[in-house]
N, C-alpha and C positions, 0 to 999 in steps of 0.2 A: 721700415714702413711708418713707424710712428713719427720719425723725423720728417719724412716726406709729407705726411698728413698735416703736420704742424708748421711747415715751412711757409713763410710770407709769400703769397702769390704763387705757391706751389714750386717755387725755385729753391733749390737746395745747394748749399755751399759744400762740396765734397771735402775741403780741408777741415771744416767744422765737424763733418760726419766722422772723419778718421779720428779726430781728437776726442769727440764724444764717445765713440765706440772703443777707443783704445787699440785701434788696429792700424796697420800700415796703409798708406794711400793706394798702394798697388792692388791691395785686396778690394778696396772700395771701387776702384776703376774697373776691375775685373766684373764686379757685379753690375755696375752701370753700363758696361759695354754689352753685357748679355740683354739687359732690359732695353737698351737702345736697339739691339738687333731684332728683338720681337715687338718693337714699337710701342713700349709702354712708357718710355721716357724719351726726351729729346735733349740734346746737348745745347745749352745757351752759350757756353764758353768752355774753355779748358777745364775749369773747376766748378762749373755750375750746370745743373741739369734741372729739367722741369717734368713733372709727372703728367703724362697725356693719356693714361689708361682709364679704366672705369673709375667710378666714384669710390674713394677709400673710406668714406664715412661708415659704411657697412662691412668693411673688411674684417674677416674673421668671425662675423656674427650672422652669416647668411643662414636662414632656416634650412635650406637644402643641404648645406655643409654639415649642420648639426644632425640632420636626419641620416646623412651617410655615415657620420661618426658613430651614431647609435647603432646602425645596421652592422657596421664593421665590428663594434664591440660585442653584439649578439652573435655574429658569426664566429668570432674568436672563442666565445664561451661554448658554442655548439661544437666547435672543432675539438676543444679540450674534452668535452664530454664524450665525443665519439672516440677519441684517442684512448680515453679510459675504458670504454666498452670494448674496443678492439683488444686492448691489453688484457682485460679480464677474460674475453673469450679465448684468446690465445693460450692463457694459463689454464683454463678449463680444458681445452683440447689437449694440451700437454699432459695434464693429470689423467685424462681419459685413456690416452694411448700408451702412457708410461706404466699404467697398471696392467699387469699380465692377465688378471681376470677380466678386466674390461676389454683388453685387446682381443681375447677369445670370443667375445660376444659383439665385437664391433661390425656388424653387418645388418643389412635390411633385406626384407623379403618383398616379393611382388605384392603381397597383401598389405604391407606397410605402405608401399607406393600408392596402391589402389585406394587406401583409406583417406588420402589427402585430397580434399575437395578441389583444390586449386589445380590439380593435375588431370582432372577429368576432361576429356575431349582434347587433351594435349599430347604431343609426341614427347615421350620421356625416354631419354637414352642413358643407360647406366654403364659406367666404365669400370672394369676391374683391371688395375695395372699395378706394377711394382713401384717402389719408392722412386722418386726423382723422375717420374715420367713427365714429359713436357707436353702441354696442350696449347695450340695456337688456333685462333679463330680469325682468319682473314676478313677483310671488308666484304660484307654480303652482297651477292648480286640480286638482281630484281627478282629472279625466279628460284633461288636457292641460297642455302647457307652451307659453307664447308667448315669442317673441323679437322685439324691435323693433330694426331697424337703420336708421340715418338717415345720409345723406351730403349735403353741400352742394357737393361738388366733383367729382361724376361719378356714373356708373351703378354699381349694385351687382349682382354676379352671384352666385347661390346654387346650389351643387351638392349633390345628395343622393347619397351614396356608400353603397350598401347592401352590407354585407359579411356574408354568410351562410355558415355552415359546415354542410354536410350530413354528419352523423355516421354515417349508414347507409352511404353510398358513398364518404365521405372526399373528395367533390368540392365545389367551391366555386361557388355561384351568384353571378354578378356582375350588378349593376344600377346604372346611373348616370343620375340625373334632373337636369335643369337648370332652374332658375327665374331668369329675368333680371329686372332692375328695369323699372318702367314707362317710365323714361326711357331709350330706346335710345341707343347711342353714336352721336354725330352724324357725318354725312359732312363732308368737308373744306369749309370755308366756312360752315358752320352754326355758330350760337352754342352753346357748351357748355351742358349742363344745369346749373341752379343748385341743384337739390335732388332727391334721390332717396330713396325709402323702401321698405322691405321689411318685411312682417309674416309671420313664420313661426309656425306652430302645429302641434305634435306631439301627437297623441292617443294614449292608452294602447290 
């Protein structure tokens, strides 16, 4: 591009370009063919082209380009920071569940959920399921949201925790509903269930 910018009359000799850059003429022709195809240059002869694109005086120094480069750099730094946070959270979660004493206490109560202000007047669904349970959320419809939960290693229990704030009396109405999976937990001596599935649907 520097050679194009400095070419007399904007006309560039491709033989000189190949010599100057130390590359084969075939490579230079490949480039000029592309530029000709998108109408940035025109061929004056077999070995000469002329730039017909936008003004090259500001090439590489456009304010918008610099702004985008800065934004890209900031996003890259943010992505690195988020990757570190995710890695740290994953390690903390591993440490929490790997400790047998912590594992024994790894549960929440209805009062724990109720104490979270963000959950007030919200539908909160708690799921108790074995390891490797799969949860899928299809694209929501206008009137409802569906959630599919599948397990091959045991039953699934689903709890509906309604946390409603009564603004007039400042009292809280509490309601807990339970929906268990079709495969009940077996008694001793029975074969464990191989697969369990729940379909939850919340309507507006």
